[in-house]
N, C-alpha and C positions, 0 to 999 in steps of 0.2 A: 766359813759360817757367815751368815748375814746379820748376826746379832739379835735376831728375833727369838723370843722364847717360844716354847711349844704351844702355850695357851694363845698367844697372839697369832701364831700361824694357823692354829685351829679356827680361831674366830674369823680370820680373813678367808679361810677355805670355806667355812660355812656360809658366810655372806656372799661369796662369789659364786658358789656352785650349788648350794642347797637352798638358799634364800629362806632363812628361818623367820623372816619378817613378812612372808607371803600373806596377803589378805584374802586370797581366793585360791582354789586348786589350780586355776589356770596360770597363776603367778609362780607356781613351783616349777623350776627348770627340770631338764631331763635327768640330771644327776640325782635330784631330790625324788623324782618319780621312781628311779631305780631303787633308792633306799626304801621307799614306801612299799613297793612290790616285794622286796626281799623280806620285809617285816611281816607282810601279809602271809607270805609263804611259810615263815617260821611260826607265826601265830596259829596257822592251821593245825600244826602238831602240838604246840605248847598249850593251846586252849582246848584241845580235843574237840575241834569244831565238828568233826564227822560224828562223834558220839553224841554231842549236843544236838546235832541235826536229827539223829535217830530218835532221841527222846521227844523232840519237838514234833516229829512226824507221827509218833504214836498218838500224842494228844490231838494233833490236827485231824487224824483219821477219826478219832472219837467225836470230834466237833463237826465233822463234815456233814453228816446227815441231819442233825438238828439245824445246821446253817442252811441247808438246802430247803428245809421247811419254811424257815423265816424268809429266805430269798423269794420263794414262790409266792408266799402270802403277801409280801410287800410289793413284789413286781406286779401281782394281780390287781393291785389298787390303781395301777397306771395302764397296763396293757393286759391282754389275754395271756396268761402264763403258758398256754399251749404254743403261743407264737415263738417264745424263746426256745422251747423244746424242739420245735421243728427247725428253727434256724441254726441251732447249735451244730448241725451236721456239717456246716461250712468250716468248722474248726477241725474236722477230721484230718489227721496228718500232723497238725501242730500238737493237738492233744491226742495221746494214744487212744486207739479205737476202743479198747476194753474199758478204759477210764471214761471215755465219752459215753459209752453204752450205759454204764452204771449211773452216771450223772443224769442222763436223759430219762432213763427208766424211773429213777427215783423222783425226778421232777414231774414226770407224767403221772405217777401214782399219787403224789401229793396234790397236784393240780386237779386231778379227777375226784379226789375225796374231800376237797375243801372248797369253800366258796371264796369270793373275793371281798366279802364284807367283814370288817373287824368287829365281830360281836364280842360280848363279855367272855364267852368261853374261848373264842379264838385268841383274844388278847392274853388270857391266862396261859393258853398253850404256847403262844409266842414267847412269853416271859420265861416259861419253863424251858423252852428250847434255847433261849438266849443264855440261861443259866448253864445249860450244857455246853454251849459254845465258849463260855467264859474260861473253862479249863484250858482250851487251846490258846486263848489270848494271853493267859497268865504264863503258859509255857513259852510263848513268843517273847513276852516281856523279860522273862528270866534269861532266855537265850541271848537276847540283845544286851542284857546286863553283863553277861560273860564277854561278849564281843567288845563292849566299851569299858571293860575293867571296872564295873560299878557294883556296889552292893545295894540291895533293895532298901530304900530309905522311906518308902511310903507306908503308912500305917495300914492295918487290916481293912478298915472301912474305906479309906481312900483307894487302896489297891483293888478292892472288890468293885467299887463304883467305877473306877477307871477301866478295869478289865471288861466290864459290861458295856461301857461306852465305846471302847475300842472294838469289841466284837460287833456291835451295831454299826459302827462306822465302816468296818471292813465289808460287811454285808451290803450296806448302802453303796459303798464304792464299787463293789462288783455289779450291782444293779445299774449304776451309771455307765460302767464299762460295757455291759451287755446292751444297754439302750443305745449307746453310740455305735458299737460294732454291728448290731443287728438292726437298730431303728433307723439309722441314716439310709442304708440301702432300701428299706421299706418305704421311707418317705420319697426317695427318688422314684421307686416303682409306682407309688400312689400318684405321683405327679405325671405319670405317663412316660417316664424316661426309659429308654431301651438301648440296646447295643452298647456303644462305648460309654454313654452317659451312665448307664447302670454300673459299669465297671469302675467308673470314676467315683460313683457313690459308695461302692464297696470299699475302694481304696481309702476314701475320705473317712468312712466309718472306722476302719481299722486303725488309721493314723490317729484319729481323735481318741480312740480307745487306748492306744499305746501311750499317748500323752497323759491321759487320765491315770493309767497304770503307774507311770513314772512318778506322777505327783502323789498318788496314794502311797507308794513305797517310800518316797521321801518323807511323807508325813509320819509313817510308822517309825522310821529311823529317828525322826525328830522328837517324837513324844513318847514312844514306848519305853525306852530305857529310863532308869531312875537317875536323872541328871538334869542340869540346866540345859534347855533346848539349844541346839546348835543353829546357826543361820542356815537358810535354805541352800546356799551355794555349797555348804560343806556336807550336805546329804544327797545332793543331786547326782553326783558322779556315781556313787554306789547304786542308786536307784536306776539310773540309765543302764549301768552294767548288768544289773539283775534282769531287767526287761529283755535285753539283747541275748544274754546267755541262757535265760529261761526258755525263750523261743528256740534257740539253737539246741539246747539240751533236750527239750521235748521232741523236736524233730528227729534228733539222732536216736532217742529212745524209741520213738515210733518206728523208725526204719529198722532198728534192731529187732523189735517185736515182729515186724513184718517178715523177717527172714529166719526167725527162730521160733521153735515150738517147745523149747525146753521148760518153760514155766508150766504149761499144761501137762507135759509129760512128768515133770518132777512133783508138782504140787496138786495135780488133779483138779478137783472142784474148787480148791483154794487158790488156784493160779490167778484168777481175776483179782482177788483180794491182795495177793502179793504184788501184782502189777500196779495197782492203785497206790499201795503203800510205798513202793519204790519211786513212783512218779512224785508222790508227796515228799519223799526224802530228797530227791533231786532238787525240787523246788525249795525246800527248807535249807539245804546245803548252799545253794547259790545265793539265797537271801542272806545267810549268815556271812558268807564271803563278801558280799556287797557291803554289809555293815562293817566288817573288819577293814575294808578298803576305806570307807568313810572315816573310821576311827584313826587309822594310820595317817590319813591326810591331815587330820586335825593335829595329830602328834608331831607332824613335820614342821609346824610353824609355832613361833613364840607369841604370835598375835592372838588376841581374844577371838575365839571362833563362836562364842555364844551370843545370844540375843541381848538386846537392850544396851545400856551404856557399857563401854569397855571397862574391864576390871583387871587389876594386876594378877599375875600368875599366882596361884594358890588360893584365890578367892572367887573363882569362876564357877564352882559347883559342878565341875565335870573333870574326871581324872585326866582324859587325853588333852583337855584344854589347859589344865593346870600344870602340865609337864611338856617338855619339848624333847624330841629324840636327839641323842648325841650323834655326832659324825662317826662313821665307822673308822676304827683305829687303823685298819689296814690301808686306808686311803691317805694316811699322813706319812 
């Protein structure tokens, strides 16, 4: 025996291979990342993330069509909403065709039946629609509380106001993403670009939209849960993972739908609704897993991961920041 007690050996092991003092996810070594991924896998079952994602998907589906109305109305203040309807076809393949058809048809109907001026009646309609979207954002906030092991601490008035603000922020974020992905190529085309320059414009627009999407996801992870906000670096990893796996998941789902007709045969006229619900479910599930990854990364370090001046553990206002994951016993 070397004379060292188990606690000393455990502390040395943690410092050498897990780095409980990491100040950023990039400072966590390989062994620590293995621990993080194992805990994410276990949390998937322990926190019933698949069931939570199903509930979130239901409320997201209810919020989808009011959100489309707000999207078209606000987008119409900047550009002709018919433009985004026409240009959405370039996302076919990434977004399942049936889902894209529903979205474009609904946008086309809303755009043709409403003007682009925010009259008193239009503002009232937007507020009513925003109230309908609120249910979806509250479901999102509740789901992320589950992911971060938090209980809702915001009062009814604050929760209602913040859910409305989050709903509006998400819709404005989607408008920014659409303007980047669709508007940049249009600007290149308006400037007379053609051939490879137009391809560069499309690639640039998609790249900028992807960056905006990652930033928007990180912002949701930062402010939606009922906790003291984490630093940006502790939410960026999950946001980037969501963007990448959402694109991959949507592509695979689109490919599956392309070779399968089981939904139409099984559900008949409801097949399209089932398809859009499953696509929303895939999106929600990937988003919750991304949040769980962020949470477990914070749980991996003893350093304060929250904003403002560092606080001692137990006073940080966030469960995963106020605790640190122990080393696995089977490693000692």
